[in-house]
DRENKESE-834258 format. One record per residue (C-alpha): residue number from 1; residue in one letter; x, y, z. Coordinates in Angstrom, 1 decimal. Layout:
% residues N
[node NUM "A" [X Y Z]],
...
END
This chain:
% residues 230
[node 1 "X" [138.7 77.5 147.4]],
[node 2 "X" [137.3 79.3 144.4]],
[node 3 "X" [137.8 76.3 142.2]],
[node 4 "X" [135.9 74.0 144.7]],
[node 5 "X" [133.0 76.6 144.9]],
[node 6 "X" [132.8 76.7 141.1]],
[node 7 "X" [132.7 72.9 140.9]],
[node 8 "X" [130.0 72.8 143.5]],
[node 9 "X" [127.9 75.3 141.6]],
[node 10 "X" [128.3 73.5 138.3]],
[node 11 "X" [127.4 70.2 140.0]],
[node 12 "X" [124.3 71.5 141.6]],
[node 13 "X" [123.0 73.3 138.5]],
[node 14 "X" [123.8 70.4 136.2]],
[node 15 "X" [121.9 67.8 138.3]],
[node 16 "X" [118.1 67.3 138.2]],
[node 17 "X" [117.9 67.7 142.0]],
[node 18 "X" [116.6 71.0 143.5]],
[node 19 "X" [119.3 73.6 144.2]],
[node 20 "X" [120.6 73.4 147.8]],
[node 21 "X" [119.5 76.1 150.2]],
[node 22 "X" [122.9 77.7 150.5]],
[node 23 "X" [123.2 78.4 146.8]],
[node 24 "X" [119.6 79.4 146.4]],
[node 25 "X" [119.9 82.0 149.3]],
[node 26 "X" [123.0 83.5 147.6]],
[node 27 "X" [121.2 83.8 144.3]],
[node 28 "X" [118.1 85.3 145.9]],
[node 29 "X" [120.1 87.8 147.9]],
[node 30 "X" [121.8 89.0 144.7]],
[node 31 "X" [118.4 89.2 142.9]],
[node 32 "X" [116.9 91.2 145.8]],
[node 33 "X" [119.9 93.5 146.0]],
[node 34 "X" [119.8 94.3 142.3]],
[node 35 "X" [116.0 94.5 141.7]],
[node 36 "X" [115.2 96.6 144.8]],
[node 37 "X" [117.0 99.6 143.2]],
[node 38 "X" [115.5 99.1 139.7]],
[node 39 "X" [111.9 99.9 138.6]],
[node 40 "X" [111.0 96.2 138.7]],
[node 41 "X" [109.4 94.2 141.4]],
[node 42 "X" [112.0 92.6 143.7]],
[node 43 "X" [109.4 90.4 145.4]],
[node 44 "X" [108.1 89.2 142.0]],
[node 45 "X" [111.5 88.4 140.8]],
[node 46 "X" [112.3 86.5 144.0]],
[node 47 "X" [109.2 84.3 143.3]],
[node 48 "X" [110.3 83.8 139.7]],
[node 49 "X" [113.8 82.8 140.7]],
[node 50 "X" [112.6 80.5 143.5]],
[node 51 "X" [110.4 78.7 141.0]],
[node 52 "X" [113.3 78.4 138.5]],
[node 53 "X" [115.6 77.1 141.2]],
[node 54 "X" [112.9 74.8 142.5]],
[node 55 "X" [113.7 76.1 146.0]],
[node 56 "X" [110.7 78.0 147.5]],
[node 57 "X" [111.4 80.0 150.6]],
[node 58 "X" [109.0 81.0 153.3]],
[node 59 "X" [107.2 84.4 153.4]],
[node 60 "X" [109.4 85.3 156.4]],
[node 61 "X" [112.6 84.8 154.3]],
[node 62 "X" [111.2 87.0 151.5]],
[node 63 "X" [110.4 89.7 154.1]],
[node 64 "X" [113.7 89.5 156.0]],
[node 65 "X" [115.9 89.5 152.8]],
[node 66 "X" [114.4 93.0 152.0]],
[node 67 "X" [116.0 94.3 155.2]],
[node 68 "X" [119.3 94.1 153.4]],
[node 69 "X" [118.0 96.6 150.8]],
[node 70 "X" [116.8 98.8 153.7]],
[node 71 "X" [120.4 98.8 155.1]],
[node 72 "X" [121.7 99.8 151.7]],
[node 73 "X" [119.3 102.7 151.6]],
[node 74 "X" [120.4 103.8 155.1]],
[node 75 "X" [124.0 103.8 153.9]],
[node 76 "X" [123.3 105.7 150.7]],
[node 77 "X" [121.2 108.3 152.3]],
[node 78 "X" [123.2 108.6 155.6]],
[node 79 "X" [123.8 112.3 155.2]],
[node 80 "X" [120.2 113.0 154.3]],
[node 81 "X" [118.9 111.1 157.3]],
[node 82 "X" [121.3 112.9 159.6]],
[node 83 "X" [120.0 116.2 158.3]],
[node 84 "X" [116.4 115.2 158.9]],
[node 85 "X" [117.2 113.8 162.4]],
[node 86 "X" [119.5 116.6 163.7]],
[node 87 "X" [117.7 119.5 162.0]],
[node 88 "X" [114.1 118.3 162.3]],
[node 89 "X" [113.1 121.7 163.8]],
[node 90 "X" [113.9 123.4 160.5]],
[node 91 "X" [110.8 124.0 158.3]],
[node 92 "X" [112.2 122.2 155.3]],
[node 93 "X" [113.2 119.1 157.3]],
[node 94 "X" [110.0 119.0 159.3]],
[node 95 "X" [107.9 119.4 156.1]],
[node 96 "X" [109.7 116.5 154.4]],
[node 97 "X" [109.3 114.2 157.5]],
[node 98 "X" [105.6 115.0 157.7]],
[node 99 "X" [105.1 114.2 154.0]],
[node 100 "X" [107.0 110.9 154.5]],
[node 101 "X" [104.8 110.1 157.5]],
[node 102 "X" [101.6 110.9 155.6]],
[node 103 "X" [102.5 108.7 152.6]],
[node 104 "X" [103.5 105.9 155.0]],
[node 105 "X" [100.2 106.3 156.9]],
[node 106 "X" [98.2 106.0 153.8]],
[node 107 "X" [100.0 102.8 152.8]],
[node 108 "X" [99.7 101.4 156.3]],
[node 109 "X" [96.0 102.0 156.6]],
[node 110 "X" [95.4 100.5 153.1]],
[node 111 "X" [97.6 97.5 154.1]],
[node 112 "X" [95.5 96.9 157.2]],
[node 113 "X" [92.3 97.0 155.1]],
[node 114 "X" [93.8 94.5 152.7]],
[node 115 "X" [94.8 92.3 155.6]],
[node 116 "X" [91.3 92.4 157.0]],
[node 117 "X" [89.9 91.4 153.6]],
[node 118 "X" [92.3 88.4 153.6]],
[node 119 "X" [93.8 89.6 150.4]],
[node 120 "X" [96.5 87.3 149.0]],
[node 121 "X" [98.8 87.8 146.0]],
[node 122 "X" [99.0 85.0 143.5]],
[node 123 "X" [102.4 83.3 143.2]],
[node 124 "X" [102.1 82.5 139.5]],
[node 125 "X" [104.7 84.0 137.1]],
[node 126 "X" [102.2 85.5 134.5]],
[node 127 "X" [101.1 88.6 136.6]],
[node 128 "X" [104.8 89.4 137.3]],
[node 129 "X" [105.6 89.2 133.6]],
[node 130 "X" [102.6 91.4 132.6]],
[node 131 "X" [103.4 93.9 135.4]],
[node 132 "X" [107.1 94.1 134.2]],
[node 133 "X" [105.9 94.7 130.6]],
[node 134 "X" [103.3 97.3 131.5]],
[node 135 "X" [105.9 99.0 133.8]],
[node 136 "X" [108.4 99.3 131.0]],
[node 137 "X" [105.8 100.8 128.7]],
[node 138 "X" [104.9 103.4 131.3]],
[node 139 "X" [108.5 104.3 131.9]],
[node 140 "X" [109.0 105.0 128.2]],
[node 141 "X" [105.7 106.9 127.9]],
[node 142 "X" [106.3 109.1 131.0]],
[node 143 "X" [109.9 109.8 130.0]],
[node 144 "X" [108.7 110.9 126.5]],
[node 145 "X" [105.9 113.0 128.0]],
[node 146 "X" [108.4 114.8 130.4]],
[node 147 "X" [110.9 115.6 127.7]],
[node 148 "X" [111.6 119.3 127.7]],
[node 149 "X" [109.4 120.1 130.7]],
[node 150 "X" [110.6 121.9 133.8]],
[node 151 "X" [110.4 119.8 137.0]],
[node 152 "X" [110.3 120.9 140.6]],
[node 153 "X" [112.6 119.7 143.3]],
[node 154 "X" [110.2 120.1 146.2]],
[node 155 "X" [107.8 117.2 147.2]],
[node 156 "X" [104.3 118.6 147.4]],
[node 157 "X" [101.4 117.2 149.6]],
[node 158 "X" [99.8 115.9 146.4]],
[node 159 "X" [102.9 113.9 145.5]],
[node 160 "X" [103.1 112.6 149.1]],
[node 161 "X" [99.5 111.4 149.0]],
[node 162 "X" [99.9 109.9 145.5]],
[node 163 "X" [103.1 108.1 146.6]],
[node 164 "X" [101.2 106.5 149.5]],
[node 165 "X" [98.4 105.4 147.2]],
[node 166 "X" [101.0 104.1 144.6]],
[node 167 "X" [102.5 101.8 147.1]],
[node 168 "X" [99.0 100.3 147.7]],
[node 169 "X" [98.8 99.6 143.9]],
[node 170 "X" [102.1 97.8 144.2]],
[node 171 "X" [100.7 95.8 147.1]],
[node 172 "X" [97.6 94.8 145.1]],
[node 173 "X" [99.0 94.0 141.7]],
[node 174 "X" [101.7 91.3 141.8]],
[node 175 "X" [104.9 92.1 140.1]],
[node 176 "X" [104.5 95.8 140.4]],
[node 177 "X" [107.6 97.6 141.6]],
[node 178 "X" [107.1 99.6 144.8]],
[node 179 "X" [109.9 102.0 144.0]],
[node 180 "X" [109.2 102.0 140.3]],
[node 181 "X" [105.5 103.0 140.6]],
[node 182 "X" [106.2 105.7 143.3]],
[node 183 "X" [109.0 107.2 141.2]],
[node 184 "X" [106.8 107.2 138.1]],
[node 185 "X" [103.9 108.7 140.0]],
[node 186 "X" [106.1 111.5 141.4]],
[node 187 "X" [107.6 112.2 137.9]],
[node 188 "X" [104.1 112.3 136.4]],
[node 189 "X" [103.2 115.0 139.0]],
[node 190 "X" [106.2 117.1 138.0]],
[node 191 "X" [108.9 116.1 140.5]],
[node 192 "X" [112.5 115.9 139.3]],
[node 193 "X" [114.1 112.5 139.0]],
[node 194 "X" [116.6 112.9 141.9]],
[node 195 "X" [113.9 114.1 144.2]],
[node 196 "X" [111.5 111.4 143.1]],
[node 197 "X" [114.1 108.7 143.7]],
[node 198 "X" [115.1 110.1 147.1]],
[node 199 "X" [111.5 110.3 148.3]],
[node 200 "X" [110.7 106.8 147.0]],
[node 201 "X" [113.7 105.1 148.7]],
[node 202 "X" [113.2 107.1 151.9]],
[node 203 "X" [109.6 106.1 152.0]],
[node 204 "X" [110.7 102.5 151.4]],
[node 205 "X" [112.6 102.4 154.8]],
[node 206 "X" [109.5 102.4 157.0]],
[node 207 "X" [107.4 100.6 154.5]],
[node 208 "X" [109.7 97.6 154.2]],
[node 209 "X" [110.4 97.5 157.9]],
[node 210 "X" [106.7 97.6 158.7]],
[node 211 "X" [106.1 94.5 156.6]],
[node 212 "X" [107.7 92.5 159.5]],
[node 213 "X" [107.3 88.8 160.0]],
[node 214 "X" [104.0 87.1 159.1]],
[node 215 "X" [101.4 87.3 161.9]],
[node 216 "X" [101.4 83.5 162.3]],
[node 217 "X" [105.2 83.3 162.7]],
[node 218 "X" [106.5 82.1 166.0]],
[node 219 "X" [110.1 81.3 166.9]],
[node 220 "X" [111.0 77.6 166.9]],
[node 221 "X" [110.3 75.9 170.3]],
[node 222 "X" [113.1 73.7 171.6]],
[node 223 "X" [111.9 70.5 173.3]],
[node 224 "X" [112.3 70.6 177.1]],
[node 225 "X" [115.3 68.9 178.4]],
[node 226 "X" [115.0 65.3 179.5]],
[node 227 "X" [115.0 64.6 183.2]],
[node 228 "X" [118.2 63.2 184.4]],
[node 229 "X" [118.0 59.6 185.5]],
[node 230 "X" [118.8 59.0 189.1]],
END
């Protein structure tokens, strides 16, 4: 079975025909799973790989495939989520939940404004490449600036508001990593790396789920059955 799969992949890639859907979906799923947890844009890399494979997927596919990353976050932070849900009355848990809600609210309001303005991201590879380059430079610069500095472990309200605004930056500039820019923003404001990563990925759960299907999406309608001949 492995041999037949390898031969099928070699045949599809060596031909001049577009890559079949089944192989493109596997590749795109791997790209999404890897890039969602790296400080690079998962959506931007999906667009790049789709262009390379000459197999462009719908906006709905690009949204739904991110749900797999959400499931991974739920698994990784299961204990933390249980703590927040079952001990939400405790001041620390309630404070963290409120800050997550505030950051998500800022992103949601900004997203609605962009939607009303009919804002659309370009699907050309150049912005994705520039955003990746600039993001790499920012990572090196911030890491160098933080060297030797004491970082806090508690998310402040300033960090929560900045994280919500940072997600809007990722929505406006194509190729900007949502997780990358929120983590960098939190680090620049003095939050420790583990705390910044946790807050960023926890914030990503409602943010990615709220993306949802495009508003013009409707499930396929099956034709009505033909009347039986008498």
